[in-house]
N, C-alpha and C positions, 0 to 999 in steps of 0.2 A: 502494499499500500504505499509506505515512504515511497518508492525507493518510485509510482507512480506519479503523485502528488511532486514530485523535484523535478520531476522531465518534465511534466507538462506545465509548471511556473519555469522550468528552463524557457519551454518551446513560445512560453508568450511573451518573457521578457526580451528574449531577442526579435518577438513580432514588431514587440514597440519602438524595440533599437530602431526597424526599420524605417515602423510605419506610427511616430508616434501622435502621430492625432488618431488615429484608428479605435474609433468607439469596440469596445467591449461584446455587445452583443459582434460586432463585422468581426471581428480577433476573433471570439470563438466558432462563429463559421467554417471563418478560413482554417481554422484549427482542430472543426468537425468535432465539435463538444456544445457541452451545451455555455448558459453565460455563469448556472450558479456555478460549474465546472470551476473554471474563471477566479472565481468569485473566493475559493473555498481556498484553492489553492496562496492564499495566504492567511485562512485563518488561523489565529495564536498572534500575529502581527500586524500589520495594520488593521485586518476586518476581525469582526467575531462571530464566532457561530453562536447563535442563540438558540435556545430549548423552545419547544413548535410550542408556546403557549402563546397563541397568534390572538386570539379574543383579547387578552389579559393582557399583551401589549397593546394591544387596539384603544381598550379601554382606557387604558393611563398616555396618550398621545400627546390629550391635550396641555397636557405639564410642557408638554416643552414649546408650547405656545403656538406663536405665526409662523408656520410650513410652507413648501410646497409638497403637493402633492402631484404625483403621474403614474399614470396608466397609461399601459400600451399594448398595444400588439401591432402583425408582421407589418401593417402598413402604414400607424395613423398615430401618434403620442399625443395624450392630454395632459397637462400641465397646469396645476391652479394650486393656487396660494390663501391661505387663510389658517384656521385654529381646529382640531377635530375634540368634536364638541358631541353630545345626546348620540353617544355610539352603545345600540342595542344591539343583543341578537335573539332571535327566534329559534334553538338548535345551532344549527351551523350556517344559520344563511340573517345578516350582519347586514344596520345601517346606521349612516351617518349620513341625516341630511339639515342641512343647515346651507343658508345662503351665500354661502362663500366656497366649503365642500361637505362633497355631492356625493358618499360612494352607495352602491351598492355589491358585500360582500359576500362568497359562496363558498365556509371553509372547508371544505371536503378538497379543494383546487390547492390550498395552502400549502405547502410540504416541509420546507425550509425557509430558514430567518436570520438575515446577517446583519451586523452593523457596521459600516463601510468608512472606511477612512479614504477617500481620495487627492492627497495630497493637501489636507484641511478642511479638507470640503466633505463634513457627515451624513449621513442618509440612515435608516433601516430601510432596507432590501428583502423582497417575498421572494417569495420560487415557486411555481409549480413543482410537478415528479417527474416534470417533460426537466426540466431545466430552466425554461422559459420565463420570463419575471411576468410577476402578476400586477405588484406594487410597489411602488417606492414613495418615503420619506422622506425630503433637505430641506433640511435644517435655510434657513435662512437669517438674515444680518439683526432680523428682532427677533432670532430662537433662543432660550432656554437654556446654554451649551452642559453646562450644567447639572439641569435634570439630565441630560440629552446622557453622559456618561451616568450616574446616577441608573440610568432607567437600563440603559448595557448593561450593568454588573450585577443587578439586580437580574435580566433575561438569561445569562452568559449561560451557552453550559457545558458541563462542569470539563467534558472533552473537547479540541480544536479540532485535533488532525483527524481526520475523518476523514473517512473515503463514501463521498454519495451515490446511493442507487437511482441510477435513475432510469424510468422507467421511458419511454419513444412516444410521443403520445399516438394519439389512434389517427386510420386512417381519416380519411376523409366520405362523410355519407355516400352513398352511394346512391343516386337517384329513382323511385320506384317506375315503371311508363306508364307514361302520360295515362292508355288505353284502361291501367285499372283502375280510375282515379271514378268518384263518383263529380263525374262536375260538377252536375248536378248540387247534391248535396251541399257539395261544399260550397256555389258563389249563395248557394241560401245562409249555410252558416256567416257566411262573410261580412252580406249584407244585411243582417241581423247582429253583430259583434253589438255589444252593449257598452265599450271596455277596451281603449288597446292594447289592456293586458289580455287578455279574453284569444286574443292574436295568437301567440306563442300554441296556446290549450287545442288554439286549430290548426296549428299543422302538426301537435303532432295526434292529432284524432283522425286526421286525412292523413297520414302517414308520408308526408312532404315536407321535402327544406326549402327554406326560407326562399330561394331567387324561385321554386319549379314551382309557387304558393303563387307567384306576381309572374309569371308567366300562362298561369294559371289563372287568375282572377279573372272575377265579371267586367264585362266591359263600362272604363271610366276609372278604373279602383284602384290602378297598376300603368303605368306608362315610363319604355327604355327614353333616357332625356340622355344628353353629352355633357361630360365630365365639363367642357366650356358652359354650360348652359346651370352646371353646380355653382360652380365660381361666380356665375356673373348672379347666380343668386343672391348670394353672402354680399358682395357686393355691392347690390340695391339695398340688402338686409342693417351694413356699414352705413350706406348714405343718406339713410335717414330713423340712422338710432334704435333700428326697431331691435325687438330686445329676442335670440333666440336662444333655444338646448339646443346643444352640443355633446352627444351621448358616445362616448366611445369607450371599448371592454374589453374582456376578454374575457376566456372561459372561469377565474375565478373574483374579476371584480370589474363592475360599471362605473364609470369617474361622470359623471354630468356640471354641466356648465350651463348655465342660466344669468343671462345677463345679452347684453350689451357684444360685440365683435367690432375694434376698431383700423386696426393697423390691418392689412389683410397684404401681404407680398410671397411676389413670387422665387425661388432663390435656387434656380435648378430644377429641377423634380419635386424638391418640395416646395408648396400650396402652406402657405405658415397667418398663421393669425396673432399679432408679438406686439401682446397690450400686458401694462401694468400689474394686476392677475394672476389674468389664462393667453395661455398658452397652449396653441395647438400643429401637427407639423401634419402634415398629410401628403401622403407619397405617391403624384403621378399613376407613378406607372406601375404600381398595385394594385391600379385601379383597374373589373373588369366591365364593369355595369355600375349605373348611376340609376335610381326608381324615383320618380312622386311615385310616391302611395297612398292614399282613401284610407282612413277607417270609421265604422259610421261607433259610435258613439252613445252613450241620451245626449247626452252635451251637443249634440250635431257632431257632423264629421275633421277629424283630426287627421292635416294630410303629413307627412312627409315627406324626406331626402335623404336615401337609402343607400349605401356606398355596398357596393361587393368590391371582394379577389379572386381571380380563377376559380380559388376552389369552393366559391357560391359562401364564403365566412363574413358575417360585416362586419363592417371596418371601419366606419361612424355613420351617424345621426341626426338629423336635423330637426327641427320643429321649431315652431312657434312658441314663446310664451306662451305656456299655461297650466292652472288648478285644475286640481279633476272639480266639476260642479261652476265650470264659468267656460262659457266656449272659445272658440281656436276666436283669436284676433283678426278682425280683416284684413289688417296690415299686411299679416300675414299673408297669406291670402293674393292681397295684392300685389307681393315682390314672387307669387314661384307665378302666375298668369296673368301678368301683364308685364 
């Protein structure tokens, strides 16, 4: 085990010397390992392996004060600054619901945790069984560094030099043939939805992937649009100071921003929102399709922009700002359809 960890650490050190600006996620891909395994090579030195008591750790993040929450998938990064309060769990499912930090947590997918020190930039980083990042929490210049170190000491694993068991991610879902879908019943179910949260249950009932459901949707309920049309819509929202909701997630965490998006910047393949409290980095070349989706609710129709990769996994969703019991903002419909 020691030889394996030592060899990987040496390989990573060599790669960092050759490509000093290479991000750890990209370095892991080049070395054909997971990000977790690279973080683990420095456990007991700059990094600290944590006990897998993740719910308890999250309940104490508020002691750190003002931090930056980061949740990502392969093609989009969502960064939001604020304070972790109102942390609650119902079994393995948790939530943090504040105007700043807004998370949905699925703890079955949280397997490894580390306190990471990158040249005195401190963070807590959590990973899934496949070694991919689930959620990260970075200290800011307004955070309580002493509280961070106390938290790390409290939850430090007894044994730091461990070879982690990484489980490969499951294969992408295989769509059932379209002709096996009861289209009439599916359409009836869609047009009779009462809440946007019922959509996932409908997919399970009819054994559909999300993109297959959009292809087979009732007429007028799902229309494919271009990536440029997506950007144009977000630009109009920015120019009109329209609050939106931005959802980015992975199997273990969904992170939500609700508010205006102001500074939109294209940098190479990345389409970015670069605001003081919220950043989003969306990689163009990871996008396979974009859909404008209509879902009925008891408050009227709700429209979203949904972005997918070539596997059919959702990258990011955009909604107009709304709360249950309140109809969708007509200004959101205006930027979508005008």
